[in-house]
N, C-alpha and C positions, 0 to 999 in steps of 0.2 A: 157783670151787670153793666148795662148801657143806660146812661143817664138821659140822653136826648134833651140837653139843656136849651131853654129858650132865652137866649142872651138879651133879647130886646127888652125884657122886663127889668134887667139890671141897669143898663146905662144906654138904652136905645136913644134916649133924648140927647145925650151927650154926643153920641155917634152922629145923629141927624144934624146937630149944630155944626159939627166939624165938616161934614161933607157939604153942607150948604155954604159954609164959609169958603171951602175950596172952590165951589162953583162961582162964587163972587170974586175970587182972587184973580190977579193978573195971570194971563196965560203963561208968561215966562216962568212965574213961580210954580204953577201947576206942572209945567214941563220938567222943571228941575226936580221937584219932589217925586214925580212919577218915575223919572229916570233913576233917582236914588233908590226908590222903593224896589224897582225891578233889578237893578244891577249893583247896588251898594255893597252887597255881600262880598263882591270881588275885592273891595278895599281890605276886608279882614284877612283874606287870603294873602294879600300883599304884605300886610303887617306881620303875619305869621312867618313869611319867608324872610323879611327883614330881621325879625327877632332871632330866627334860627341862624342867619348869616353872621350876625353880630355875636351870638352866643358861642359859635365855633372858636372865636378868638379868645373867649374867656375860659374855655376849658370844656372837657367832656361832660362834666356834671351839668353845667349850664346848658349845653346842647341837648342833653336828655330832657330837661324841662321844656326847652323850646320845641323839640320834636313831639312832646306830649300834647301840645296845644291842639293841633288838628284832631288828634285821637279823642281828646276830651270833648271837643266840639261835636264830633260824631256821636259820642255817647249821649250828650245832652239832646241832640236832635232825636235820637232813638227814644229817649224818655218822653220827650215832647210829642212825638208821633204816636206813641202808645197812649198818652192821655187823650189825644184827638179821637182815637178809635173808641176810647171808653166813654167820653163825654158826648161826642157827636152833635155838636152845636152847629146849626145851619149858619151860613154866612149872613151877615146883616143885610147885604144887598139883596138877599132872597127873602128875608123875613120882613123887611120894611120897604115901603114905597118911596124909594129915593133914586136919584140920578147920581152916578159916581164917575170919577175920572177913569178908573180902570174897569175893564169888563168883569162882570161878576164870575167868579170861579164856578165850575160845573157842580151840579148836585153831588153830594158825597165827598166833596173836598171841604172837610170840616174846618171850622173857624177857631175853636178853642183847644189849646192855647196857640199863639202865633209861632209858627216855625221860624220865620225870619227874626222875630224878636229874641227867641231862645238861642238861635245860632249866634246872633250878634252879641248878646249878653254873655254867653259862654266864652266866646272868643275874647271879649274885653276883660273878663275876670281872669282867665287863664294867662293872658298877655301881661297882666299886672305882676305875675310871678316871674316873668321873663325880663321885662323892662318897664319901669314905672312910666317912662315917657311914652312908649308905644301904648301902654295900657290906658293912659289918660286920653290919648287920641281915640282909642277904640271905645272908651266909655262914652265920649261925646258922640261918636258915630253910631253907637248902639242906641242911644237915646233918640237920635235923628231917625234911625231906622224904625223904631217903635212908633214914633209919631207919624211917620210917612205912611205906614200901613193903615192907619185910621184915616188919614187925609185922602188917600186914593180910594177909600171905601170898602176895603176887603176885610177889615176887622173892627170889632167893637174895641173901645178903650180897655175893657177888662181882659180881652184876649191878649193884647200886647203886654199888659202888666203881668199877667200870668206867665206869658212866654219869657219875659225878662227874669222873673223869679225862678222859674224852672231852670233856665240856662245858667243863671248866676249861682244857684245853690249846687247844682250838679258839678259845675266847673270848680267852685270853691272847695267842695269836698274832695273831688278827685285830685286837684293840684296840691291840696294840703297833705294828702296821703303820699303822693309821689315825691313831694319835697323831702320826705324822710329817707328816701332810698336812692337819690340820684347817683351817688358814688358807686354803689353796688351795681346798679344798672349800667352805668358807664363802663365799668370794668368788664362786664360781660359783653357789651356791644363792641368795645374797642378790640376785643380778641377775635372778632369776626371780620368779614369783608365790608361790614358797614362802618368801619372805623372812620373813613373820610367824612361821614355824615356828622361826626362828633368833633373832630379836631381839624383845624385849618392846616393845610400843608405849608 
């Protein structure tokens, strides 16, 4: 079943207020937000690498949890992408008469839920299982990513909220399950050529 949701009836007014605020804001602020919206996901990749590198010194079980983070993020992205195909909500920059900072994505590049928000939230929640410090940094970054996607005009507020929920829930469930078996998984992996991924030499 395809829903073909019209998101403008949900919070189109809030979206319009945000993009109009962006147009009235200093250009340096818009440049920073646009750059973060486009490239900010790289930070989450860096945090994953840092978390894994530190986990190797704590032991194989900790490394297993750290290595699971990018896999969990991929799963969350897949769930989010599946929902996009089911809901098929047009981008707000196509449904509403507005001027946005970013170019409007092509037709068929659906809006609900936000992939960026889902990826960021999934990474943030998963990283909390690896390192509270890295996780807290990722949570702040995920919130900034969600806001930036509305600011540049490519998502409604409800798109990013839904993306955060999807990413967080999938990540929480997956990491909670994995946390029960890190020792068993570590034993299997350390018996293979992948051992250097788990234990620092």
